[in-house]
Rosetta silent file (secondary structure, phi, psi, omega in degrees, C-alpha in Angstrom):
SEQUENCE: MARVALVCEPPDGGVAEHVRRLAAGLHEYGHVKFADPVNNKYPIDTAEHVRAAWSYINHQDNAAKYDRDEVKTIKNKIKTAAKKQGVEITDD
SCORE:     score description
SCORE:     0.000 S_00000001
   1 L     0.000  133.772 -179.359   78.440   92.937  102.106 S_00000001
   2 L   -80.135  144.883  173.242   78.216   96.419  103.648 S_00000001
   3 L   -90.592  141.621  179.613   74.911   97.985  104.503 S_00000001
   4 L  -125.117  126.028  177.687   74.343  101.463  103.184 S_00000001
   5 L  -121.779  132.327  176.447   71.742  103.795  104.655 S_00000001
   6 L   -82.398  128.680 -178.158   70.892  107.161  103.228 S_00000001
   7 L  -112.046    1.990 -179.147   70.743  109.783  105.982 S_00000001
   8 L  -155.175  175.883  175.407   70.062  112.762  103.798 S_00000001
   9 L   -66.661  128.653 -179.510   68.745  113.747  100.421 S_00000001
  10 L   -64.852  147.922  179.008   71.101  112.304   97.806 S_00000001
  11 L   -70.919  179.451  178.504   73.182  114.774   95.801 S_00000001
  12 L   -48.427  141.998 -177.629   72.760  115.247   92.061 S_00000001
  13 L   111.443  -13.769  175.912   72.781  111.912   90.267 S_00000001
  14 H    83.058 -179.293 -175.108   69.988  110.330   92.272 S_00000001
  15 H   -65.232  -43.572 -177.519   69.861  107.535   94.774 S_00000001
  16 H   -61.037  -42.981  179.219   71.616  104.929   92.631 S_00000001
  17 H   -66.688  -39.301  179.586   74.631  107.199   92.035 S_00000001
  18 H   -63.747  -43.763  178.936   74.770  108.114   95.727 S_00000001
  19 H   -64.765  -39.744  177.552   74.764  104.456   96.762 S_00000001
  20 H   -59.197  -44.419 -179.056   77.501  103.711   94.194 S_00000001
  21 H   -65.599  -42.069  178.954   79.707  106.469   95.676 S_00000001
  22 H   -59.132  -47.295 -179.808   79.104  105.235   99.202 S_00000001
  23 H   -62.623  -37.316 -179.854   80.014  101.698   98.238 S_00000001
  24 H   -63.501  -44.256  178.147   83.143  102.909   96.420 S_00000001
  25 H   -61.788  -42.500  179.116   84.404  104.685   99.570 S_00000001
  26 H   -68.449  -39.409 -179.477   83.818  101.593  101.700 S_00000001
  27 H   -63.184  -44.594 -175.335   85.389   99.340   99.100 S_00000001
  28 H   -73.632  -39.381 -172.723   88.525  101.488   98.795 S_00000001
  29 H  -113.767  -13.041 -174.450   89.080  102.277  102.507 S_00000001
  30 L    78.192 -162.575 -177.637   86.969   99.764  104.451 S_00000001
  31 L   -87.445   85.323  178.542   85.039  100.729  107.549 S_00000001
  32 L  -121.178  169.197  176.618   87.013  103.806  108.589 S_00000001
  33 L   -81.796  133.802  179.811   85.994  107.228  109.827 S_00000001
  34 E  -114.605  145.271  175.191   85.408  109.792  107.083 S_00000001
  35 E   -69.647  -28.220  173.454   85.393  113.589  107.423 S_00000001
  36 E  -116.915   85.326 -177.652   82.437  113.464  104.978 S_00000001
  37 L   -71.908  -18.322  178.938   80.512  110.408  106.209 S_00000001
  38 L   -65.943  -41.466 -176.555   77.541  111.155  103.928 S_00000001
  39 L  -111.644    5.260 -176.254   79.597  110.445  100.791 S_00000001
  40 L    51.215   54.263  177.024   82.422  108.395  102.361 S_00000001
  41 E  -119.219  151.420  176.524   85.000  110.960  101.340 S_00000001
  42 E    64.288   68.054  176.981   88.169  112.097  103.105 S_00000001
  43 E   -62.942  141.751 -174.581   89.154  109.156  105.319 S_00000001
  44 L  -132.029   33.206 -177.619   90.769  110.336  108.546 S_00000001
  45 L   -88.283  -16.693  178.867   91.838  107.063  110.210 S_00000001
  46 L  -132.677  163.184  178.642   95.613  107.442  109.722 S_00000001
  47 H   -58.987  -43.532 -179.230   98.088  110.288  109.729 S_00000001
  48 H   -61.366  -42.905  178.492   98.616  109.801  105.959 S_00000001
  49 H   -67.170  -37.232  177.879   94.862  109.962  105.304 S_00000001
  50 H   -61.940  -46.170  178.130   94.519  113.063  107.471 S_00000001
  51 H   -60.148  -44.962 -178.670   97.231  114.862  105.474 S_00000001
  52 H   -65.529  -43.623 -179.128   95.635  113.833  102.209 S_00000001
  53 H   -59.626  -43.748 -178.981   92.128  114.811  103.376 S_00000001
  54 H   -63.662  -43.141  179.436   93.382  118.274  104.410 S_00000001
  55 H   -61.590  -48.822 -176.962   95.106  118.747  101.092 S_00000001
  56 H   -64.863  -43.595 -176.270   92.103  117.643   99.036 S_00000001
  57 H   -69.569  -19.105  177.722   89.440  119.669  100.876 S_00000001
  58 L   -89.067    2.609  170.747   91.601  122.768  100.396 S_00000001
  59 L   -85.434  131.479 -173.856   91.495  122.399   96.618 S_00000001
  60 H   -55.862  -42.481 -177.122   88.855  124.757   95.226 S_00000001
  61 H   -64.796  -32.286  177.041   87.310  122.115   92.911 S_00000001
  62 H   -76.144  -45.610 -178.981   86.781  119.723   95.820 S_00000001
  63 H   -65.234  -30.290 -177.743   85.470  122.347   98.258 S_00000001
  64 L   -64.334  -16.812 -179.693   83.120  123.678   95.575 S_00000001
  65 L   -77.685   -6.393 -177.607   81.107  120.448   95.819 S_00000001
  66 L  -126.756  160.374  173.002   79.902  121.485   99.280 S_00000001
  67 L   -83.718  170.294 -172.330   78.263  124.532  100.801 S_00000001
  68 H   -57.392  -41.993 -179.674   80.236  126.737  103.184 S_00000001
  69 H   -67.342  -36.087  177.633   78.913  125.094  106.374 S_00000001
  70 H   -66.678  -42.020  176.969   79.696  121.609  105.069 S_00000001
  71 H   -61.261  -41.733  178.907   83.283  122.588  104.242 S_00000001
  72 H   -62.352  -43.061  178.382   83.650  124.045  107.727 S_00000001
  73 H   -63.918  -45.587  178.672   82.336  120.821  109.282 S_00000001
  74 H   -61.285  -45.301 -178.775   84.622  118.637  107.154 S_00000001
  75 H   -64.228  -39.837  179.288   87.652  120.802  107.986 S_00000001
  76 H   -64.426  -38.041  178.350   86.837  120.684  111.713 S_00000001
  77 H   -67.638  -36.675  177.842   86.650  116.884  111.605 S_00000001
  78 H   -67.461  -42.496  179.158   89.998  116.738  109.810 S_00000001
  79 H   -60.581  -42.942  178.303   91.542  119.136  112.366 S_00000001
  80 H   -62.056  -46.457  178.042   90.246  116.971  115.225 S_00000001
  81 H   -62.735  -38.127 -179.655   91.660  113.822  113.613 S_00000001
  82 H   -61.790  -42.227  177.994   94.978  115.631  112.976 S_00000001
  83 H   -61.608  -44.506 -178.867   95.327  116.383  116.673 S_00000001
  84 H   -64.059  -33.742 -177.805   94.582  112.763  117.581 S_00000001
  85 H   -89.624   -5.213 -179.305   97.086  111.507  114.992 S_00000001
  86 L    74.107   28.393 -177.852   99.774  114.047  115.941 S_00000001
  87 L   -99.574  128.716  174.590   99.626  115.679  112.509 S_00000001
  88 L   -90.643  125.647  174.934  100.353  119.393  112.199 S_00000001
  89 L  -128.288  153.719  179.495   98.229  121.188  109.620 S_00000001
  90 L  -106.925  143.663  175.707   97.990  124.885  108.919 S_00000001
  91 L   -65.713  151.396  178.932   94.759  126.789  108.474 S_00000001
  92 L   -86.722    0.000    0.000   94.050  128.034  104.997 S_00000001
């Protein structure tokens, strides 16, 4: 069983919903690095995941869930992972 620790104020939906989302990310991807480690979103452990993460964070409906600084941080983590994985991505 994975341990889940809250490191910030949970988003709308309360603590139980936040813990459910964290567990879902771990269940689906395992213990991998995420560009959004708070919510276990946007896994960046493989080239395929990096491409998908970049695509998803550049969809307006996904980016709208974060403030501007959070999107910038997530994109920077994806860009760093892309370099390590040898994946070419273009800035939006």
